[in-house]
Structure formats: C-alpha cells, structure tokens
C-alpha positions in Angstrom: 101.6 87.5 136.3 99.8 85.5 133.6 101.6 82.9 131.6 102.8 84.1 128.2 100.9 82.4 125.4 101.1 84.6 122.3 103.3 83.3 119.5 105.4 85.9 117.7 104.6 84.9 114.2 100.9 84.8 114.9 101.2 88.3 116.5 102.8 89.8 113.4 100.2 88.1 111.2 97.4 89.6 113.3 99.1 93.1 113.2 99.5 93.1 109.4 96.1 91.5 108.6 94.2 94.8 108.5 96.9 96.4 106.4 96.0 99.4 104.3 98.0 100.6 101.3 99.5 103.6 103.1 101.2 101.4 105.8 105.0 101.3 105.8 106.6 98.7 108.1 110.1 98.7 109.6 111.4 95.4 110.9 114.0 95.2 113.6 117.1 93.1 113.5 116.6 89.3 113.3 113.4 87.5 114.3 111.0 90.5 113.9 112.2 90.8 110.3 111.8 87.1 109.7 108.3 87.2 111.1 107.4 90.1 108.8 108.8 88.3 105.8 106.9 85.1 106.8 103.7 87.0 106.8 104.1 88.7 103.5 106.9 89.7 101.1 105.7 93.3 100.7 107.8 96.0 99.1 106.5 98.5 101.7 108.4 96.6 104.4 111.9 97.6 105.2 113.6 94.9 107.3 116.9 95.9 109.0 118.8 92.6 109.0 122.1 94.1 110.3 121.4 97.4 112.1 120.7 96.6 115.8 119.2 99.5 117.7 118.1 101.4 114.6 114.5 100.3 113.8 112.9 103.1 115.9 115.1 105.9 114.5 114.4 104.7 110.9 110.7 104.5 111.7 110.8 108.0 113.1 112.6 109.3 110.1 110.0 107.8 107.8 107.1 109.2 109.9 108.5 112.7 109.7 109.3 112.4 105.9 106.0 110.7 105.0 103.2 112.3 107.2 100.5 110.8 105.0 101.7 107.3 105.6 101.2 105.2 108.8 104.5 103.8 110.1 104.6 100.6 112.1 107.9 99.6 113.7 108.1 95.9 114.7 111.2 95.1 116.7 112.4 92.9 119.6 113.2 93.6 123.2 117.0 93.2 122.7 117.0 95.6 119.8 114.8 98.1 121.6 117.1 98.0 124.7 120.1 98.9 122.5 118.2 101.8 121.0 116.4 102.9 124.2 117.5 106.5 123.9 115.5 106.9 120.7 112.3 106.8 122.7 113.0 110.3 124.1 113.4 111.6 120.5 110.2 109.9 119.4 108.4 111.6 122.3 109.9 115.0 121.5 109.1 114.7 117.7 105.4 113.7 118.4 105.0 111.9 115.1 101.3 111.2 115.1 101.6 108.5 112.4 104.1 106.3 114.3 103.4 103.1 116.2 106.2 101.0 117.8 105.5 97.4 118.7 108.1 95.4 120.6 107.9 91.6 120.5 109.2 90.8 124.0 110.3 87.3 124.4 112.6 88.3 127.3 115.7 86.9 125.5 118.3 87.6 122.9 117.0 85.0 120.4 119.7 85.6 117.8 122.7 84.9 120.0 121.5 81.8 122.0 118.6 82.8 124.2 120.4 84.8 126.9 117.9 86.7 129.1 117.4 90.4 128.3 116.7 92.9 131.1 113.0 92.6 130.4 113.2 89.1 132.0 113.9 91.0 135.2 112.9 94.4 136.5 113.2 96.4 133.3 109.8 97.6 132.0 110.0 99.0 128.4 106.5 100.5 128.7 107.4 102.4 131.8 110.6 103.7 130.0 108.5 104.8 127.0 106.0 106.6 129.2 108.8 108.1 131.2 110.3 109.4 128.0 107.1 111.2 127.2 105.2 108.8 124.9 101.6 109.2 126.0 100.1 106.1 124.4 101.7 102.9 125.9 100.5 99.5 127.0 101.6 95.9 127.5 99.7 93.3 125.4 99.3 89.9 126.9 96.1 88.4 125.4 94.6 87.7 122.0 91.8 90.1 122.7 94.2 92.9 123.5 96.2 92.1 120.4 93.1 92.2 118.1 92.2 95.6 119.5 95.8 96.8 118.8 95.7 95.5 115.2 92.5 97.4 114.6 94.0 100.6 115.9 97.1 100.7 113.7 95.6 103.0 111.1 93.6 105.1 113.6 95.6 105.8 116.7 97.0 109.2 117.4 100.7 108.5 117.9 103.4 108.2 118.7 102.3 105.0 120.4 104.4 102.3 122.0 103.3 98.7 122.8 105.1 95.7 124.2 103.6 92.4 123.2 104.7 89.6 125.4 105.5 86.5 123.3 106.7 83.0 124.0 110.5 82.4 123.6 109.8 79.9 120.7 111.6 80.9 117.6 110.0 79.6 114.4 112.2 78.9 111.4 113.8 81.9 109.7 112.0 83.3 106.6 114.4 85.8 105.2 113.4 89.2 103.6 115.7 90.3 100.8 119.2 90.2 102.2 120.8 92.3 99.4 120.9 95.7 101.0 121.0 97.7 97.8 118.0 95.7 96.4 116.0 96.0 99.6 116.6 99.8 99.8 115.8 100.4 96.1 112.6 98.2 96.3 111.4 100.0 99.4 112.2 103.4 97.9 110.3 102.6 94.7 107.3 101.4 96.7 107.2 104.5 98.9 107.8 107.0 96.1 105.7 105.1 93.4 103.4 108.1 92.9 106.3 110.5 92.5 108.6 108.6 90.2 108.0 109.1 86.5 
C-alpha cells in the first residue's frame, strides 16, 4: 500500500477548481464543510454542520429534484460510515447527476482522531459497488485526483469515490453557521431563475 500524501484542503480545491455554474455542492459534517468553505464561500454550497450521516441523502434529494444540476457530495469517512445504508438507495435511484466523494483520513477528526473502520478492513468502495453503484474508485495520487476533478461535470452517475487523505486537519474555516440563513441562501441560489 502506498503512503498517503494527498492533503484534504488541496483535494477539495482541486475538485472545485473546474466548477461550472450548474454545480451544487453538499458538504458533510465537520472538516469537509470547513474545506469547502476555505476553498470558496459559494451560495451554491450547502454545508451540513450538524447532521452526521445525512450528506448523501441530501445530495440524492437534490439530484432527483434538480436533474439539470450536477450534484457533488463531499463528506468524510466517519460521516459516510454513519449513513452507509444510503448507498443502496443511491444505487436504486440511479441519479445520473450525482457524484459522492469521501475524504478518507481513516479517523474521526472531530472527536479526537479515533480510528474509523476504514483504518482496518472496511472498504467503502467495495460497499458502494456491492450496493449497486457502478462507477467507483479509490483515489490515491494527484494524477488520479486531477482526472476525477475533470470528470465531475461529465460522468454518468451515480458515482462514488474515496480519496485517501492525510490525517492532518488544517484550521477550521466555517461556512455560515446560522441554519436558517444557510438554508435560505442556498435555496435562493438554486432557485434564482424561478424566483420573481
């Protein structure tokens, strides 16, 4: 197994660099949301700062409600493990506009760095594939990451990727923490062409 070298914040920056106007991003609890906020404070990002296990279900709901948008869920391994059953629903729904990226640092970074099951034998990509998601992969290199970033707007989903990142946690950069404001801002950004 190769040594993990990808830094989480750099990964998120790379993923969002080729962003097009129709991309909606859902951030999982904690560090993934901080990484998204550090990259760009975009009203088309909806960061779940207190809803562990719900990033993928929220992303799937958006994908089904907004078929002309691309939906990118960026979450962590701990949060994904809590919502693992949602992968079967994603596979069943076959939302072609949905991509899920798990930043896997093999630990619960928000609660002290305890190892998650991905530090052992648990393989999230195998679980996603076993659930019926046809496009899956583990990303370990910068070249693989760059290819993934270029595919966000093109890939026929649902797609599921695990990006192995170092356990280093950069400083927190918070998205809007006022839930009502965050929801209204995201809603206005998503529905901007429909609100008069």
